[in-house]
Structure formats: structure tokens, C-alpha cells
C-alpha positions as a Markdown table, in Angstrom:
| # | Residue | x | y | z |
|---|---|---|---|---|
| 1 | Met | -6.5 | -25.7 | -1.5 |
| 2 | Thr | -4.6 | -23.3 | 0.8 |
| 3 | Thr | -2.3 | -20.8 | -0.6 |
| 4 | Ile | 1.1 | -20.5 | 1.8 |
| 5 | Leu | 3.6 | -18.2 | 0.4 |
| 6 | Arg | 7.3 | -18.3 | 2.2 |
| 7 | Gly | 9.2 | -15.1 | 1.2 |
| 8 | Lys | 12.5 | -14.9 | 3.0 |
| 9 | Leu | 11.6 | -13.2 | 6.1 |
| 10 | Val | 7.5 | -13.6 | 5.9 |
| 11 | Thr | 5.0 | -16.2 | 5.2 |
| 12 | Leu | 1.6 | -15.3 | 4.0 |
| 13 | Arg | -1.2 | -17.4 | 4.7 |
| 14 | Pro | -4.6 | -17.0 | 4.2 |
| 15 | Val | -6.4 | -15.1 | 7.0 |
| 16 | Met | -8.3 | -17.0 | 9.3 |
| 17 | Glu | -11.0 | -15.8 | 11.8 |
| 18 | Ala | -9.3 | -16.0 | 14.8 |
| 19 | Asp | -6.8 | -13.7 | 13.1 |
| 20 | Ile | -9.2 | -10.8 | 13.0 |
| 21 | Pro | -8.7 | -9.1 | 16.4 |
| 22 | Ala | -5.0 | -8.8 | 15.4 |
| 23 | Leu | -5.3 | -7.3 | 12.1 |
| 24 | Ala | -8.1 | -5.1 | 13.7 |
| 25 | Ala | -5.4 | -4.2 | 16.7 |
| 26 | Ile | -3.1 | -3.0 | 13.7 |
| 27 | Arg | -5.3 | -1.0 | 11.5 |
| 28 | Ala | -6.6 | 1.2 | 14.7 |
| 29 | Thr | -2.5 | 2.2 | 15.2 |
| 30 | Pro | -2.2 | 5.8 | 14.5 |
| 31 | Glu | 0.2 | 5.4 | 11.6 |
| 32 | Val | -1.7 | 2.7 | 9.5 |
| 33 | Tyr | -5.4 | 4.2 | 11.0 |
| 34 | Ala | -3.8 | 7.6 | 9.3 |
| 35 | Arg | -3.2 | 5.7 | 5.6 |
| 36 | Trp | -5.9 | 2.8 | 5.8 |
| 37 | Arg | -9.4 | 3.9 | 5.6 |
| 38 | Gly | -12.2 | 2.0 | 7.4 |
| 39 | Gly | -13.8 | 4.1 | 10.0 |
| 40 | Glu | -14.1 | 3.5 | 13.8 |
| 41 | Asp | -14.8 | 0.1 | 13.5 |
| 42 | His | -11.7 | -1.7 | 12.6 |
| 43 | Thr | -13.1 | -5.2 | 13.4 |
| 44 | Ala | -15.9 | -4.8 | 11.0 |
| 45 | Ala | -13.5 | -3.3 | 8.3 |
| 46 | Val | -11.5 | -6.3 | 8.5 |
| 47 | Ala | -14.6 | -8.6 | 8.2 |
| 48 | Asp | -15.3 | -6.9 | 5.3 |
| 49 | Asp | -12.0 | -7.1 | 3.4 |
| 50 | Leu | -12.4 | -10.7 | 4.0 |
| 51 | Ala | -16.1 | -10.6 | 2.6 |
| 52 | Asp | -14.8 | -9.2 | -0.6 |
| 53 | Pro | -15.2 | -12.0 | -3.0 |
| 54 | Gly | -13.2 | -9.8 | -5.4 |
| 55 | Ala | -9.7 | -10.2 | -3.4 |
| 56 | Glu | -7.7 | -12.5 | -1.9 |
| 57 | Val | -6.1 | -11.7 | 1.6 |
| 58 | Phe | -3.0 | -13.0 | 3.4 |
| 59 | Ala | -2.1 | -12.7 | 6.6 |
| 60 | Val | 1.6 | -11.4 | 6.8 |
| 61 | Glu | 3.5 | -13.7 | 10.0 |
| 62 | Tyr | 6.7 | -12.5 | 10.4 |
| 63 | Gly | 8.6 | -13.7 | 13.7 |
| 64 | Gly | 5.9 | -16.0 | 14.6 |
| 65 | Arg | 3.3 | -13.4 | 15.1 |
| 66 | Val | 0.6 | -11.7 | 12.9 |
| 67 | Ala | 2.6 | -8.6 | 11.8 |
| 68 | Gly | -0.2 | -7.5 | 8.8 |
| 69 | Ala | -2.2 | -8.1 | 5.9 |
| 70 | Val | -1.3 | -7.9 | 2.3 |
| 71 | Gln | -4.3 | -8.5 | 0.0 |
| 72 | Trp | -4.7 | -8.7 | -4.1 |
| 73 | Gly | -7.6 | -8.2 | -6.8 |
| 74 | Ala | -7.6 | -8.5 | -10.2 |
| 75 | Glu | -9.0 | -6.6 | -13.6 |
| 76 | Lys | -10.4 | -9.6 | -15.5 |
| 77 | Glu | -11.1 | -7.9 | -18.7 |
| 78 | Pro | -8.8 | -9.6 | -21.0 |
| 79 | Asp | -7.8 | -6.0 | -23.1 |
| 80 | Tyr | -6.6 | -4.7 | -19.4 |
| 81 | Arg | -5.7 | -7.4 | -17.1 |
| 82 | His | -3.6 | -6.9 | -14.2 |
| 83 | Ala | -3.4 | -7.3 | -10.6 |
| 84 | Ser | -3.4 | -4.4 | -7.8 |
| 85 | Ile | -2.2 | -5.5 | -4.1 |
| 86 | Asp | -3.0 | -3.4 | -1.0 |
| 87 | Ile | -0.8 | -4.1 | 2.2 |
| 88 | Tyr | -0.9 | -2.7 | 5.6 |
| 89 | Leu | 1.8 | -3.8 | 8.2 |
| 90 | Asp | 2.1 | -3.2 | 12.4 |
| 91 | Pro | 4.2 | 0.0 | 12.6 |
| 92 | Ala | 6.2 | -2.4 | 15.2 |
| 93 | Val | 7.4 | -4.6 | 12.2 |
| 94 | His | 8.5 | -0.9 | 9.9 |
| 95 | Gly | 12.1 | -0.4 | 8.6 |
| 96 | Arg | 12.9 | -4.3 | 8.7 |
| 97 | Gly | 12.3 | -5.5 | 5.3 |
| 98 | Val | 9.3 | -6.9 | 6.1 |
| 99 | Gly | 6.7 | -5.0 | 3.3 |
| 100 | Thr | 9.5 | -5.4 | 1.0 |
| 101 | Asp | 9.6 | -9.2 | 1.8 |
| 102 | Thr | 5.9 | -9.1 | 1.4 |
| 103 | Val | 5.2 | -7.3 | -1.7 |
| 104 | Arg | 8.1 | -9.1 | -3.2 |
| 105 | Thr | 6.8 | -12.8 | -2.6 |
| 106 | Leu | 3.1 | -11.8 | -3.1 |
| 107 | Ala | 4.0 | -10.2 | -6.6 |
| 108 | Arg | 6.1 | -13.1 | -7.3 |
| 109 | His | 3.0 | -15.4 | -7.0 |
| 110 | Leu | 1.1 | -13.0 | -9.1 |
| 111 | Val | 3.8 | -13.2 | -12.1 |
| 112 | Asp | 4.5 | -16.6 | -11.8 |
| 113 | Asp | 1.8 | -18.5 | -10.8 |
| 114 | His | -1.3 | -16.4 | -12.0 |
| 115 | Gly | 0.4 | -14.9 | -15.1 |
| 116 | Phe | 0.1 | -11.1 | -14.8 |
| 117 | His | 2.1 | -8.8 | -16.7 |
| 118 | Arg | 1.4 | -6.0 | -15.2 |
| 119 | Leu | 0.6 | -5.1 | -11.2 |
| 120 | Val | -0.1 | -2.0 | -9.8 |
| 121 | Ile | -0.2 | -0.8 | -6.0 |
| 122 | Asp | -1.4 | 3.2 | -5.0 |
| 123 | Pro | 0.0 | 4.5 | -1.9 |
| 124 | Ala | -0.5 | 7.6 | -0.6 |
| 125 | Ala | 1.4 | 10.5 | -2.5 |
| 126 | Asp | 3.3 | 11.4 | 0.8 |
| 127 | Asn | 3.9 | 7.9 | 2.0 |
| 128 | Ala | 7.6 | 8.1 | 1.0 |
| 129 | Ala | 8.6 | 5.2 | 3.3 |
| 130 | Ala | 5.7 | 3.0 | 0.9 |
| 131 | Val | 7.2 | 4.2 | -2.2 |
| 132 | Arg | 10.8 | 3.4 | -1.4 |
| 133 | Cys | 9.2 | -0.1 | -0.3 |
| 134 | Tyr | 7.7 | -0.7 | -3.8 |
| 135 | His | 10.4 | 0.8 | -5.3 |
| 136 | Lys | 12.9 | -1.7 | -3.8 |
| 137 | Val | 10.8 | -4.5 | -5.8 |
| 138 | Gly | 10.4 | -3.0 | -9.2 |
| 139 | Phe | 7.4 | -1.0 | -9.1 |
| 140 | Arg | 7.7 | 2.8 | -10.4 |
| 141 | Pro | 5.8 | 5.7 | -10.2 |
| 142 | Val | 3.2 | 6.1 | -13.4 |
| 143 | Gly | 1.4 | 9.9 | -11.9 |
| 144 | Ile | -0.6 | 11.7 | -9.2 |
| 145 | Met | -4.4 | 10.7 | -8.9 |
| 146 | Arg | -5.1 | 13.7 | -7.3 |
| 147 | Gln | -7.7 | 14.1 | -4.2 |
| 148 | Tyr | -7.3 | 10.3 | -4.6 |
| 149 | Glu | -8.9 | 9.2 | -1.5 |
| 150 | Arg | -10.6 | 10.4 | 1.4 |
| 151 | Gly | -8.2 | 10.8 | 4.6 |
| 152 | Pro | -10.0 | 10.0 | 8.6 |
| 153 | Asp | -9.7 | 13.8 | 8.7 |
| 154 | Gly | -12.4 | 13.7 | 5.8 |
| 155 | Thr | -10.3 | 16.2 | 3.4 |
| 156 | Trp | -9.0 | 14.4 | 0.0 |
| 157 | His | -5.4 | 13.2 | -0.6 |
| 158 | Asp | -3.4 | 12.4 | -3.6 |
| 159 | Gly | -2.4 | 9.2 | -4.3 |
| 160 | Leu | 0.7 | 7.7 | -6.5 |
| 161 | Leu | -0.2 | 5.0 | -9.0 |
| 162 | Met | 2.8 | 2.9 | -9.2 |
| 163 | Asp | 2.8 | -0.4 | -11.2 |
| 164 | Leu | 5.5 | -3.4 | -12.1 |
| 165 | Leu | 5.8 | -4.9 | -15.2 |
| 166 | Ala | 6.1 | -8.9 | -14.7 |
| 167 | Gly | 10.4 | -8.7 | -16.5 |
| 168 | Glu | 10.9 | -5.5 | -13.6 |
| 169 | Leu | 10.2 | -7.7 | -10.6 |
| 170 | Thr | 13.7 | -7.5 | -8.8 |
């Protein structure tokens, strides 16, 4: 069964092979590349995301076109069960509420349809726009993960762990 999720602004649907060039082009933009690892071969990076058996990847449709991708994975150990979310969007749609609607739509699906009581997301600590977006959905900072990810320049950067409990979803 194909899962299609509809938000106020976006439609989330499974990524198709035909979406890979558009998603690779979005990942190659300086604004996205600086935040999203994946090497120089963005097409291969998108294909790798799709091949990950532990993730479900959705294309984000906005205004009749693919505007990015959002994916989720789960910790299945019953005593630690939760879901994690990752997202990237075309810089051309930044500042329009697309990110907030995408994250809220997926979060609602994970809480209502999959029964998760806790969700996590981990933006770069200095990504103020992402932190504001996730806060609007109900995510709260948990703490800084020091030298959490390596950037395209090879240096380590801090991440901000944020979580959301089911009752906090706005």
C-alpha cells in the first residue's frame, strides 16, 4: 500500500526513481549541501537514502513540483522505541511554511498511524531557521551534541538534539 500524506501546503508521497534528479539538484544547492552530507555525487546519495531498509523516504510536493525530501526511521527496541526525522528542502521554498507543514504532517502520521510517543530531530546547532521550524511543530531542545557531524569542509560541527512527545504536537 502506498502511503500518501497531505498537509495544508504539501503532499508527501514515496520517492520514485524519476524524482532522483530533482532531489539530487536540491541537495547540490549550497544552502542544502552545507547542511546535508552526501559527498560530491548527489545522485548516488539520494539513491543510497532510498536503498536504506531502515528509512522511509517521502518526496515533498509543493506547488506541483518536488520541493525536497523527508524521511523517518525507528528505534525498534521496545524500551527505547521512538522515531527520527530528517528533511531537506529546495532553498526556493524556504520561508513559506513548507518545512513546518512537512514536519508536522509526518509527525502526525508517526504519532497517529504508527503509535510513536516520542520523535527526535537533530538540526545543526547553528541552523536557526530549522530550529524555529521544528519548534513551531512542538519539538523542544534536549541538548547539544558536540562535534556531532562532519561538514563538507571536513570540520566537525555541533548538532542540536530536539524531541517531541506525542501530546506536544501542535
